[in-house]
BALOBA-1460 file (C-alpha; in Angstrom, 3 decimals):
// residues 381
<rec num="1" residu="m" x="45.302" y="55.703" z="-111.528"/>
<rec num="2" residu="s" x="46.255" y="54.122" z="-108.689"/>
<rec num="3" residu="e" x="43.917" y="51.871" z="-106.783"/>
<rec num="4" residu="r" x="41.930" y="52.422" z="-104.140"/>
<rec num="5" residu="i" x="42.196" y="50.039" z="-100.626"/>
<rec num="6" residu="a" x="40.052" y="49.987" z="-97.456"/>
<rec num="7" residu="l" x="41.228" y="48.271" z="-93.999"/>
<rec num="8" residu="f" x="38.003" y="48.584" z="-92.114"/>
<rec num="9" residu="c" x="37.900" y="48.010" z="-88.350"/>
<rec num="10" residu="a" x="35.519" y="48.677" z="-85.797"/>
<rec num="11" residu="s" x="37.562" y="51.275" z="-83.916"/>
<rec num="12" residu="l" x="41.609" y="52.690" z="-83.034"/>
<rec num="13" residu="d" x="40.949" y="51.443" z="-79.413"/>
<rec num="14" residu="g" x="44.563" y="50.013" z="-78.607"/>
<rec num="15" residu="g" x="44.770" y="46.668" z="-79.624"/>
<rec num="16" residu="g" x="46.929" y="44.627" z="-80.776"/>
<rec num="17" residu="a" x="44.585" y="43.945" z="-84.580"/>
<rec num="18" residu="q" x="44.246" y="47.983" z="-83.951"/>
<rec num="19" residu="r" x="47.830" y="47.938" z="-84.506"/>
<rec num="20" residu="v" x="48.284" y="45.672" z="-87.323"/>
<rec num="21" residu="v" x="45.284" y="47.511" z="-89.225"/>
<rec num="22" residu="l" x="47.264" y="50.809" z="-88.739"/>
<rec num="23" residu="n" x="50.689" y="49.707" z="-89.813"/>
<rec num="24" residu="l" x="49.179" y="48.073" z="-93.209"/>
<rec num="25" residu="a" x="47.327" y="50.653" z="-94.441"/>
<rec num="26" residu="r" x="50.631" y="52.712" z="-93.178"/>
<rec num="27" residu="g" x="52.850" y="50.864" z="-95.249"/>
<rec num="28" residu="f" x="49.873" y="50.604" z="-98.396"/>
<rec num="29" residu="a" x="49.828" y="54.737" z="-98.396"/>
<rec num="30" residu="e" x="53.695" y="54.239" z="-98.918"/>
<rec num="31" residu="r" x="53.796" y="52.583" z="-101.588"/>
<rec num="32" residu="g" x="50.974" y="54.253" z="-103.575"/>
<rec num="33" residu="f" x="47.458" y="53.692" z="-103.360"/>
<rec num="34" residu="i" x="44.733" y="55.277" z="-102.208"/>
<rec num="35" residu="v" x="43.949" y="54.035" z="-98.770"/>
<rec num="36" residu="d" x="40.803" y="54.805" z="-96.447"/>
<rec num="37" residu="l" x="41.012" y="53.482" z="-93.851"/>
<rec num="38" residu="v" x="37.219" y="52.976" z="-93.023"/>
<rec num="39" residu="l" x="35.824" y="53.089" z="-89.034"/>
<rec num="40" residu="a" x="32.622" y="52.209" z="-87.248"/>
<rec num="41" residu="r" x="32.944" y="54.271" z="-84.772"/>
<rec num="42" residu="a" x="36.409" y="57.435" z="-85.354"/>
<rec num="43" residu="q" x="37.109" y="55.878" z="-81.290"/>
<rec num="44" residu="g" x="41.125" y="54.946" z="-79.960"/>
<rec num="45" residu="p" x="44.588" y="56.375" z="-78.311"/>
<rec num="46" residu="f" x="45.729" y="54.906" z="-82.004"/>
<rec num="47" residu="l" x="43.708" y="57.548" z="-84.308"/>
<rec num="48" residu="k" x="46.729" y="60.347" z="-83.230"/>
<rec num="49" residu="e" x="48.946" y="57.662" z="-85.470"/>
<rec num="50" residu="v" x="47.179" y="56.904" z="-88.656"/>
<rec num="51" residu="h" x="49.105" y="57.775" z="-91.083"/>
<rec num="52" residu="p" x="49.149" y="61.932" z="-93.405"/>
<rec num="53" residu="d" x="48.629" y="59.802" z="-96.570"/>
<rec num="54" residu="v" x="45.782" y="57.031" z="-95.092"/>
<rec num="55" residu="t" x="41.546" y="59.066" z="-95.612"/>
<rec num="56" residu="i" x="39.385" y="57.973" z="-92.084"/>
<rec num="57" residu="i" x="36.096" y="57.838" z="-92.631"/>
<rec num="58" residu="d" x="34.399" y="57.437" z="-89.922"/>
<rec num="59" residu="l" x="30.452" y="56.224" z="-90.047"/>
<rec num="60" residu="r" x="29.665" y="57.466" z="-86.429"/>
<rec num="61" residu="a" x="28.157" y="54.091" z="-85.444"/>
<rec num="62" residu="r" x="28.279" y="53.586" z="-81.321"/>
<rec num="63" residu="r" x="28.597" y="49.462" z="-82.567"/>
<rec num="64" residu="v" x="29.959" y="47.516" z="-85.471"/>
<rec num="65" residu="l" x="26.770" y="45.586" z="-86.717"/>
<rec num="66" residu="t" x="24.785" y="49.533" z="-86.613"/>
<rec num="67" residu="s" x="27.715" y="50.790" z="-89.347"/>
<rec num="68" residu="l" x="26.529" y="48.098" z="-91.679"/>
<rec num="69" residu="p" x="24.589" y="51.127" z="-93.727"/>
<rec num="70" residu="g" x="27.032" y="53.726" z="-93.575"/>
<rec num="71" residu="l" x="29.040" y="50.624" z="-94.811"/>
<rec num="72" residu="v" x="27.461" y="49.896" z="-97.587"/>
<rec num="73" residu="r" x="26.716" y="53.458" z="-98.991"/>
<rec num="74" residu="y" x="30.854" y="53.359" z="-98.885"/>
<rec num="75" residu="l" x="31.644" y="50.865" z="-100.413"/>
<rec num="76" residu="r" x="28.905" y="51.407" z="-103.792"/>
<rec num="77" residu="r" x="30.539" y="55.433" z="-103.956"/>
<rec num="78" residu="h" x="33.862" y="54.624" z="-103.501"/>
<rec num="79" residu="r" x="33.965" y="50.541" z="-105.005"/>
<rec num="80" residu="p" x="37.384" y="49.515" z="-103.274"/>
<rec num="81" residu="a" x="39.454" y="46.781" z="-105.378"/>
<rec num="82" residu="a" x="39.687" y="45.142" z="-102.017"/>
<rec num="83" residu="v" x="38.334" y="45.711" z="-98.623"/>
<rec num="84" residu="l" x="40.454" y="44.184" z="-95.634"/>
<rec num="85" residu="s" x="38.436" y="43.574" z="-92.551"/>
<rec num="86" residu="a" x="40.040" y="42.068" z="-89.159"/>
<rec num="87" residu="m" x="38.534" y="40.396" z="-85.608"/>
<rec num="88" residu="d" x="34.906" y="38.094" z="-86.959"/>
<rec num="89" residu="h" x="32.096" y="40.453" z="-85.899"/>
<rec num="90" residu="v" x="33.947" y="43.190" z="-87.831"/>
<rec num="91" residu="n" x="33.903" y="40.546" z="-91.263"/>
<rec num="92" residu="v" x="30.573" y="39.353" z="-90.554"/>
<rec num="93" residu="v" x="29.547" y="42.866" z="-91.332"/>
<rec num="94" residu="a" x="32.054" y="43.391" z="-94.337"/>
<rec num="95" residu="v" x="30.720" y="40.008" z="-95.792"/>
<rec num="96" residu="l" x="26.955" y="41.701" z="-95.496"/>
<rec num="97" residu="a" x="27.954" y="45.010" z="-96.707"/>
<rec num="98" residu="v" x="29.981" y="43.329" z="-100.405"/>
<rec num="99" residu="k" x="26.171" y="41.789" z="-100.329"/>
<rec num="100" residu="l" x="24.681" y="43.905" z="-100.350"/>
<rec num="101" residu="a" x="26.058" y="46.739" z="-101.752"/>
<rec num="102" residu="g" x="26.314" y="44.771" z="-104.722"/>
<rec num="103" residu="v" x="29.803" y="45.588" z="-106.478"/>
<rec num="104" residu="k" x="33.037" y="43.992" z="-107.556"/>
<rec num="105" residu="t" x="35.092" y="43.888" z="-104.468"/>
<rec num="106" residu="r" x="37.753" y="41.722" z="-103.084"/>
<rec num="107" residu="l" x="36.930" y="40.931" z="-99.617"/>
<rec num="108" residu="v" x="39.431" y="39.556" z="-97.088"/>
<rec num="109" residu="a" x="38.806" y="38.509" z="-93.767"/>
<rec num="110" residu="s" x="41.190" y="38.372" z="-91.197"/>
<rec num="111" residu="v" x="41.453" y="36.651" z="-87.956"/>
<rec num="112" residu="h" x="43.851" y="37.762" z="-85.411"/>
<rec num="113" residu="n" x="42.932" y="34.460" z="-82.488"/>
<rec num="114" residu="f" x="42.961" y="31.687" z="-81.643"/>
<rec num="115" residu="r" x="39.435" y="30.558" z="-80.364"/>
<rec num="116" residu="t" x="39.772" y="27.916" z="-77.485"/>
<rec num="117" residu="s" x="37.037" y="27.207" z="-74.340"/>
<rec num="118" residu="q" x="37.779" y="29.954" z="-72.430"/>
<rec num="119" residu="s" x="36.993" y="32.693" z="-75.491"/>
<rec num="120" residu="l" x="33.901" y="31.878" z="-76.066"/>
<rec num="121" residu="s" x="32.677" y="31.764" z="-72.035"/>
<rec num="122" residu="t" x="28.843" y="30.030" z="-72.671"/>
<rec num="123" residu="l" x="27.326" y="28.081" z="-74.750"/>
<rec num="124" residu="r" x="25.219" y="30.551" z="-76.625"/>
<rec num="125" residu="e" x="28.698" y="31.706" z="-77.564"/>
<rec num="126" residu="h" x="29.817" y="28.493" z="-78.521"/>
<rec num="127" residu="i" x="26.539" y="28.200" z="-80.891"/>
<rec num="128" residu="i" x="26.657" y="31.540" z="-82.006"/>
<rec num="129" residu="h" x="30.540" y="31.207" z="-83.440"/>
<rec num="130" residu="r" x="30.337" y="27.305" z="-84.931"/>
<rec num="131" residu="v" x="27.689" y="29.532" z="-87.588"/>
<rec num="132" residu="l" x="29.888" y="32.920" z="-88.066"/>
<rec num="133" residu="l" x="32.404" y="30.067" z="-88.804"/>
<rec num="134" residu="r" x="30.751" y="27.242" z="-90.857"/>
<rec num="135" residu="k" x="27.841" y="29.775" z="-92.518"/>
<rec num="136" residu="v" x="29.779" y="33.643" z="-92.903"/>
<rec num="137" residu="y" x="33.543" y="33.152" z="-93.856"/>
<rec num="138" residu="p" x="33.312" y="30.741" z="-96.698"/>
<rec num="139" residu="w" x="32.028" y="33.724" z="-98.613"/>
<rec num="140" residu="m" x="34.918" y="36.307" z="-98.114"/>
<rec num="141" residu="d" x="37.475" y="35.445" z="-101.175"/>
<rec num="142" residu="m" x="40.787" y="34.742" z="-98.976"/>
<rec num="143" residu="v" x="41.134" y="34.497" z="-95.387"/>
<rec num="144" residu="v" x="44.234" y="35.918" z="-93.839"/>
<rec num="145" residu="a" x="45.448" y="33.305" z="-90.690"/>
<rec num="146" residu="v" x="48.007" y="35.484" z="-88.561"/>
<rec num="147" residu="s" x="49.691" y="32.110" z="-87.522"/>
<rec num="148" residu="e" x="49.930" y="28.047" z="-88.644"/>
<rec num="149" residu="g" x="47.650" y="27.465" z="-85.186"/>
<rec num="150" residu="v" x="45.112" y="29.945" z="-86.348"/>
<rec num="151" residu="k" x="44.679" y="28.283" z="-89.661"/>
<rec num="152" residu="e" x="44.580" y="25.131" z="-89.092"/>
<rec num="153" residu="q" x="41.884" y="25.766" z="-86.889"/>
<rec num="154" residu="l" x="40.230" y="28.057" z="-89.396"/>
<rec num="155" residu="a" x="40.115" y="24.667" z="-91.705"/>
<rec num="156" residu="l" x="38.840" y="22.734" z="-88.994"/>
<rec num="157" residu="n" x="36.247" y="24.556" z="-88.212"/>
<rec num="158" residu="t" x="35.125" y="26.283" z="-91.314"/>
<rec num="159" residu="g" x="35.276" y="23.784" z="-93.534"/>
<rec num="160" residu="m" x="36.998" y="25.380" z="-95.872"/>
<rec num="161" residu="s" x="39.960" y="24.856" z="-98.172"/>
<rec num="162" residu="s" x="43.578" y="25.042" z="-96.838"/>
<rec num="163" residu="e" x="44.511" y="27.165" z="-100.353"/>
<rec num="164" residu="r" x="41.090" y="29.696" z="-99.282"/>
<rec num="165" residu="i" x="44.075" y="30.411" z="-95.842"/>
<rec num="166" residu="r" x="46.686" y="32.474" z="-96.517"/>
<rec num="167" residu="v" x="48.863" y="32.497" z="-93.307"/>
<rec num="168" residu="v" x="50.420" y="36.123" z="-92.426"/>
<rec num="169" residu="y" x="52.449" y="36.416" z="-89.756"/>
<rec num="170" residu="n" x="51.713" y="40.765" z="-88.377"/>
<rec num="171" residu="p" x="53.213" y="43.051" z="-89.531"/>
<rec num="172" residu="v" x="54.673" y="44.765" z="-86.039"/>
<rec num="173" residu="v" x="57.802" y="46.280" z="-87.243"/>
<rec num="174" residu="t" x="58.448" y="49.492" z="-87.824"/>
<rec num="175" residu="p" x="60.439" y="52.333" z="-88.564"/>
<rec num="176" residu="e" x="58.832" y="54.421" z="-85.311"/>
<rec num="177" residu="l" x="58.776" y="51.833" z="-83.029"/>
<rec num="178" residu="f" x="63.076" y="51.889" z="-82.945"/>
<rec num="179" residu="e" x="62.097" y="56.225" z="-83.063"/>
<rec num="180" residu="k" x="59.758" y="55.949" z="-79.387"/>
<rec num="181" residu="a" x="62.533" y="52.907" z="-77.836"/>
<rec num="182" residu="k" x="65.059" y="55.520" z="-77.689"/>
<rec num="183" residu="l" x="62.699" y="57.982" z="-75.695"/>
<rec num="184" residu="h" x="63.198" y="58.142" z="-72.156"/>
<rec num="185" residu="v" x="60.825" y="56.565" z="-69.338"/>
<rec num="186" residu="q" x="59.365" y="58.813" z="-66.187"/>
<rec num="187" residu="h" x="59.858" y="56.253" z="-64.160"/>
<rec num="188" residu="p" x="62.633" y="55.682" z="-61.465"/>
<rec num="189" residu="w" x="63.596" y="52.553" z="-61.452"/>
<rec num="190" residu="f" x="64.533" y="53.218" z="-64.538"/>
<rec num="191" residu="a" x="67.467" y="54.948" z="-63.690"/>
<rec num="192" residu="r" x="68.666" y="52.641" z="-62.031"/>
<rec num="193" residu="a" x="70.897" y="49.554" z="-63.406"/>
<rec num="194" residu="e" x="69.464" y="47.047" z="-60.283"/>
<rec num="195" residu="p" x="67.310" y="45.158" z="-60.460"/>
<rec num="196" residu="p" x="65.911" y="43.636" z="-63.621"/>
<rec num="197" residu="i" x="62.684" y="44.772" z="-64.499"/>
<rec num="198" residu="i" x="60.566" y="42.249" z="-65.622"/>
<rec num="199" residu="l" x="57.352" y="43.538" z="-68.183"/>
<rec num="200" residu="g" x="54.105" y="42.121" z="-69.149"/>
<rec num="201" residu="v" x="52.701" y="44.007" z="-72.050"/>
<rec num="202" residu="g" x="49.247" y="43.730" z="-72.298"/>
<rec num="203" residu="r" x="45.179" y="44.302" z="-71.157"/>
<rec num="204" residu="l" x="44.821" y="42.819" z="-67.925"/>
<rec num="205" residu="n" x="41.551" y="40.189" z="-68.456"/>
<rec num="206" residu="k" x="41.416" y="36.557" z="-68.404"/>
<rec num="207" residu="q" x="43.229" y="35.508" z="-71.248"/>
<rec num="208" residu="k" x="46.793" y="37.540" z="-70.967"/>
<rec num="209" residu="d" x="46.443" y="35.472" z="-67.616"/>
<rec num="210" residu="l" x="48.295" y="37.752" z="-65.145"/>
<rec num="211" residu="f" x="47.463" y="36.396" z="-62.624"/>
<rec num="212" residu="t" x="49.788" y="33.685" z="-63.458"/>
<rec num="213" residu="l" x="52.914" y="36.277" z="-63.930"/>
<rec num="214" residu="i" x="52.222" y="37.900" z="-60.729"/>
<rec num="215" residu="q" x="52.639" y="34.397" z="-59.069"/>
<rec num="216" residu="a" x="55.395" y="34.032" z="-60.835"/>
<rec num="217" residu="f" x="57.730" y="36.950" z="-59.839"/>
<rec num="218" residu="r" x="56.696" y="35.709" z="-56.559"/>
<rec num="219" residu="v" x="58.634" y="32.689" z="-56.554"/>
<rec num="220" residu="a" x="61.020" y="35.135" z="-58.248"/>
<rec num="221" residu="r" x="62.000" y="37.345" z="-56.450"/>
<rec num="222" residu="r" x="62.424" y="34.680" z="-53.412"/>
<rec num="223" residu="k" x="65.352" y="33.850" z="-55.776"/>
<rec num="224" residu="r" x="66.827" y="37.690" z="-56.698"/>
<rec num="225" residu="p" x="66.132" y="40.744" z="-56.396"/>
<rec num="226" residu="v" x="63.607" y="41.785" z="-59.172"/>
<rec num="227" residu="k" x="60.663" y="44.175" z="-60.214"/>
<rec num="228" residu="l" x="57.579" y="44.079" z="-62.327"/>
<rec num="229" residu="m" x="56.084" y="46.326" z="-64.111"/>
<rec num="230" residu="i" x="52.636" y="45.448" z="-65.739"/>
<rec num="231" residu="l" x="51.217" y="47.648" z="-68.499"/>
<rec num="232" residu="g" x="47.392" y="48.143" z="-70.234"/>
<rec num="233" residu="e" x="44.177" y="47.970" z="-68.779"/>
<rec num="234" residu="g" x="41.341" y="45.729" z="-69.061"/>
<rec num="235" residu="s" x="38.441" y="44.684" z="-66.945"/>
<rec num="236" residu="e" x="40.146" y="42.476" z="-63.883"/>
<rec num="237" residu="r" x="42.387" y="45.736" z="-62.636"/>
<rec num="238" residu="a" x="40.866" y="45.486" z="-59.800"/>
<rec num="239" residu="e" x="41.990" y="41.626" z="-58.561"/>
<rec num="240" residu="l" x="45.200" y="42.299" z="-59.437"/>
<rec num="241" residu="e" x="45.624" y="44.525" z="-57.841"/>
<rec num="242" residu="a" x="44.053" y="42.557" z="-54.589"/>
<rec num="243" residu="l" x="46.421" y="39.556" z="-55.555"/>
<rec num="244" residu="v" x="49.294" y="42.199" z="-55.177"/>
<rec num="245" residu="s" x="47.959" y="43.111" z="-51.709"/>
<rec num="246" residu="t" x="46.983" y="39.890" z="-49.932"/>
<rec num="247" residu="l" x="51.272" y="39.324" z="-51.454"/>
<rec num="248" residu="k" x="52.140" y="42.400" z="-50.227"/>
<rec num="249" residu="l" x="54.427" y="43.461" z="-52.874"/>
<rec num="250" residu="e" x="53.749" y="46.499" z="-53.588"/>
<rec num="251" residu="s" x="57.027" y="47.777" z="-53.579"/>
<rec num="252" residu="d" x="57.224" y="45.920" z="-56.283"/>
<rec num="253" residu="i" x="54.664" y="45.558" z="-58.515"/>
<rec num="254" residu="a" x="53.375" y="48.665" z="-60.686"/>
<rec num="255" residu="l" x="50.548" y="48.557" z="-62.931"/>
<rec num="256" residu="p" x="50.404" y="51.685" z="-64.408"/>
<rec num="257" residu="g" x="48.132" y="51.271" z="-67.098"/>
<rec num="258" residu="f" x="48.135" y="52.178" z="-70.766"/>
<rec num="259" residu="v" x="50.513" y="53.682" z="-72.488"/>
<rec num="260" residu="d" x="51.895" y="55.750" z="-75.460"/>
<rec num="261" residu="n" x="54.855" y="54.152" z="-76.003"/>
<rec num="262" residu="p" x="55.463" y="50.619" z="-74.632"/>
<rec num="263" residu="y" x="58.863" y="50.190" z="-76.565"/>
<rec num="264" residu="a" x="61.370" y="52.550" z="-74.607"/>
<rec num="265" residu="y" x="59.896" y="49.493" z="-71.662"/>
<rec num="266" residu="m" x="60.800" y="47.086" z="-73.792"/>
<rec num="267" residu="a" x="64.263" y="48.392" z="-74.707"/>
<rec num="268" residu="g" x="64.553" y="48.889" z="-70.980"/>
<rec num="269" residu="a" x="63.178" y="45.672" z="-69.927"/>
<rec num="270" residu="s" x="65.785" y="42.745" z="-68.135"/>
<rec num="271" residu="v" x="63.087" y="40.344" z="-69.740"/>
<rec num="272" residu="f" x="59.713" y="40.930" z="-71.038"/>
<rec num="273" residu="v" x="56.956" y="38.367" z="-70.080"/>
<rec num="274" residu="l" x="53.671" y="36.648" z="-72.661"/>
<rec num="275" residu="s" x="51.580" y="34.661" z="-69.663"/>
<rec num="276" residu="s" x="48.679" y="33.692" z="-72.286"/>
<rec num="277" residu="a" x="46.409" y="31.484" z="-71.969"/>
<rec num="278" residu="w" x="45.815" y="31.689" z="-75.552"/>
<rec num="279" residu="e" x="46.321" y="34.364" z="-78.349"/>
<rec num="280" residu="g" x="46.384" y="34.055" z="-82.320"/>
<rec num="281" residu="f" x="50.038" y="35.924" z="-83.022"/>
<rec num="282" residu="g" x="51.962" y="37.798" z="-80.130"/>
<rec num="283" residu="n" x="52.932" y="41.167" z="-81.011"/>
<rec num="284" residu="v" x="54.940" y="42.147" z="-78.129"/>
<rec num="285" residu="l" x="56.595" y="39.166" z="-78.645"/>
<rec num="286" residu="v" x="58.810" y="40.583" z="-82.270"/>
<rec num="287" residu="e" x="58.087" y="44.154" z="-80.555"/>
<rec num="288" residu="a" x="59.966" y="43.146" z="-77.672"/>
<rec num="289" residu="m" x="63.140" y="41.090" z="-79.680"/>
<rec num="290" residu="a" x="62.569" y="44.274" z="-81.803"/>
<rec num="291" residu="v" x="65.030" y="46.683" z="-80.099"/>
<rec num="292" residu="g" x="66.809" y="43.885" z="-78.002"/>
<rec num="293" residu="c" x="65.334" y="43.086" z="-74.852"/>
<rec num="294" residu="p" x="64.997" y="38.561" z="-73.888"/>
<rec num="295" residu="v" x="61.447" y="37.333" z="-74.135"/>
<rec num="296" residu="v" x="59.258" y="34.473" z="-72.328"/>
<rec num="297" residu="s" x="56.290" y="32.904" z="-73.535"/>
<rec num="298" residu="t" x="53.793" y="30.194" z="-72.184"/>
<rec num="299" residu="e" x="54.059" y="27.808" z="-75.275"/>
<rec num="300" residu="c" x="49.990" y="27.861" z="-75.867"/>
<rec num="301" residu="q" x="48.088" y="28.380" z="-79.249"/>
<rec num="302" residu="s" x="49.397" y="29.532" z="-80.968"/>
<rec num="303" residu="g" x="51.240" y="32.281" z="-82.239"/>
<rec num="304" residu="p" x="54.612" y="32.284" z="-79.480"/>
<rec num="305" residu="a" x="55.801" y="29.120" z="-80.512"/>
<rec num="306" residu="e" x="56.321" y="30.111" z="-83.835"/>
<rec num="307" residu="i" x="57.319" y="33.864" z="-83.789"/>
<rec num="308" residu="l" x="59.842" y="31.304" z="-81.166"/>
<rec num="309" residu="d" x="60.880" y="29.048" z="-83.437"/>
<rec num="310" residu="h" x="59.765" y="26.821" z="-80.719"/>
<rec num="311" residu="g" x="62.397" y="28.127" z="-77.971"/>
<rec num="312" residu="r" x="65.240" y="29.305" z="-80.091"/>
<rec num="313" residu="y" x="64.844" y="32.993" z="-79.206"/>
<rec num="314" residu="g" x="62.998" y="32.461" z="-76.231"/>
<rec num="315" residu="r" x="62.094" y="30.497" z="-73.503"/>
<rec num="316" residu="l" x="59.021" y="28.894" z="-73.398"/>
<rec num="317" residu="v" x="56.225" y="27.329" z="-70.987"/>
<rec num="318" residu="s" x="53.295" y="25.342" z="-70.344"/>
<rec num="319" residu="v" x="50.107" y="27.643" z="-70.190"/>
<rec num="320" residu="g" x="49.207" y="28.446" z="-65.647"/>
<rec num="321" residu="d" x="52.706" y="27.497" z="-64.553"/>
<rec num="322" residu="a" x="54.471" y="29.755" z="-62.287"/>
<rec num="323" residu="e" x="56.902" y="27.549" z="-60.922"/>
<rec num="324" residu="a" x="57.917" y="26.783" z="-64.999"/>
<rec num="325" residu="l" x="57.335" y="30.785" z="-66.026"/>
<rec num="326" residu="a" x="60.182" y="32.245" z="-62.703"/>
<rec num="327" residu="s" x="62.597" y="29.216" z="-63.816"/>
<rec num="328" residu="a" x="62.499" y="30.600" z="-67.475"/>
<rec num="329" residu="i" x="62.457" y="34.069" z="-66.289"/>
<rec num="330" residu="l" x="65.398" y="33.597" z="-63.453"/>
<rec num="331" residu="a" x="67.380" y="31.448" z="-66.729"/>
<rec num="332" residu="t" x="66.699" y="33.983" z="-69.336"/>
<rec num="333" residu="l" x="68.720" y="36.928" z="-66.484"/>
<rec num="334" residu="e" x="71.290" y="34.537" z="-66.068"/>
<rec num="335" residu="a" x="71.474" y="33.686" z="-69.769"/>
<rec num="336" residu="p" x="70.554" y="36.122" z="-72.107"/>
<rec num="337" residu="v" x="69.981" y="36.010" z="-75.798"/>
<rec num="338" residu="d" x="71.736" y="38.285" z="-77.707"/>
<rec num="339" residu="a" x="70.414" y="41.325" z="-78.392"/>
<rec num="340" residu="k" x="71.191" y="41.108" z="-82.173"/>
<rec num="341" residu="v" x="70.055" y="37.812" z="-82.990"/>
<rec num="342" residu="l" x="66.518" y="38.759" z="-81.553"/>
<rec num="343" residu="r" x="65.841" y="42.015" z="-83.195"/>
<rec num="344" residu="a" x="67.460" y="39.629" z="-86.698"/>
<rec num="345" residu="r" x="64.761" y="37.543" z="-86.178"/>
<rec num="346" residu="a" x="62.554" y="41.266" z="-85.322"/>
<rec num="347" residu="d" x="62.790" y="41.681" z="-88.887"/>
<rec num="348" residu="m" x="61.203" y="39.077" z="-89.779"/>
<rec num="349" residu="f" x="57.760" y="40.575" z="-88.951"/>
<rec num="350" residu="s" x="58.359" y="43.835" z="-90.230"/>
<rec num="351" residu="l" x="56.501" y="46.415" z="-91.808"/>
<rec num="352" residu="k" x="58.762" y="46.299" z="-95.297"/>
<rec num="353" residu="n" x="58.171" y="42.632" z="-95.119"/>
<rec num="354" residu="i" x="54.874" y="41.467" z="-94.981"/>
<rec num="355" residu="a" x="52.935" y="44.473" z="-96.533"/>
<rec num="356" residu="d" x="53.703" y="43.758" z="-99.699"/>
<rec num="357" residu="q" x="52.489" y="39.430" z="-98.460"/>
<rec num="358" residu="y" x="48.977" y="41.559" z="-97.691"/>
<rec num="359" residu="l" x="49.548" y="42.852" z="-101.589"/>
<rec num="360" residu="n" x="49.568" y="39.296" z="-102.552"/>
<rec num="361" residu="v" x="46.543" y="38.703" z="-100.844"/>
<rec num="362" residu="l" x="44.618" y="41.552" z="-101.655"/>
<rec num="363" residu="l" x="44.593" y="42.147" z="-105.116"/>
<rec num="364" residu="g" x="46.777" y="39.059" z="-107.081"/>
<rec num="365" residu="e" x="50.001" y="37.560" z="-106.990"/>
<rec num="366" residu="a" x="50.506" y="39.104" z="-110.043"/>
<rec num="367" residu="v" x="49.948" y="43.126" z="-109.686"/>
<rec num="368" residu="d" x="51.159" y="45.706" z="-111.383"/>
<rec num="369" residu="r" x="53.978" y="47.380" z="-109.660"/>
<rec num="370" residu="e" x="55.303" y="49.953" z="-111.750"/>
<rec num="371" residu="v" x="51.441" y="50.622" z="-111.125"/>
<rec num="372" residu="r" x="51.165" y="50.974" z="-107.516"/>
<rec num="373" residu="l" x="53.912" y="52.718" z="-106.936"/>
<rec num="374" residu="k" x="53.334" y="55.944" z="-108.742"/>
<rec num="375" residu="p" x="52.058" y="59.095" z="-106.638"/>
<rec num="376" residu="a" x="47.739" y="58.291" z="-105.055"/>
<rec num="377" residu="i" x="45.673" y="60.412" z="-106.371"/>
<rec num="378" residu="r" x="43.339" y="60.571" z="-102.827"/>
<rec num="379" residu="g" x="39.452" y="60.365" z="-103.152"/>
<rec num="380" residu="s" x="36.998" y="62.557" z="-101.270"/>
<rec num="381" residu="t" x="35.924" y="61.622" z="-97.377"/>
């Protein structure tokens, strides 16, 4: 019988960590494993993208913490060989569940973000996060960090040895990405060759610092005709729309909200921009590169500089510097990195390359590949 792997996540509401979990579930299933996608609550736009050979386990909890009893029951019933959890609050529940279930399951946590003073906005959050890091993560069999910067921070804040923290980049590039990139975008801007479209994709929140992107766009627009489109939804929509209105840029900036297929927009854009104040990795940079779209990014902690090899594959600028960001956008429009070079770099972060790295962490370096590739025997839900 093939081994069972469980991936535990809050939901599939559409974030970068959820996309990683979704891709890994598919990659493991295609290698012949029994894969359970265990969700505190089975909801979110990514649900319809779950691979048919992946079993969804809905714990039907209102919050991640209240999913603990259901996760304990799941572990005792199905006894997976390994559990991979994603995001801090989910990782805490995963640890508690494995301890309470009393099962011999290898537990691996994945950490997807770089924690800054901005991301932990209150003293209470700082204290809780520090206790979390010091007390909970050392219970894990292994922790996966999505970038070297995240690994360094984890080692510093948890006291864990570097041998127990493994850097595995995100499995961003899949065959479906390329298929979706070929689809037509239903927006008049993409029907014309000019003016160039600057694209941003991400939650409309403090982390993504879209205010700086809008200000940079205003500076760039003074030099040449350009359009700006930002895909995503979030808590700062009203403030961003107010800024656009104040700057009288309503005809040149569009915020259409969350879209199921951002890849087609990336394929049609002239420059993709990541303006974040902090990141764990930066999936959207890889997605844009995979379809040949030139990229510009802030040199925030901690993933973008690693993805772009410190500027080799895209220009990097300081966080919050609208003038520098505008200059990088204009320079990229004039002299973009060759699309073939970008696609080759993006392949480093493909599912086919990353899934095996995760399996080595979850099941050990000496896993029998012949066993892995046998047809999976589906378990009950």
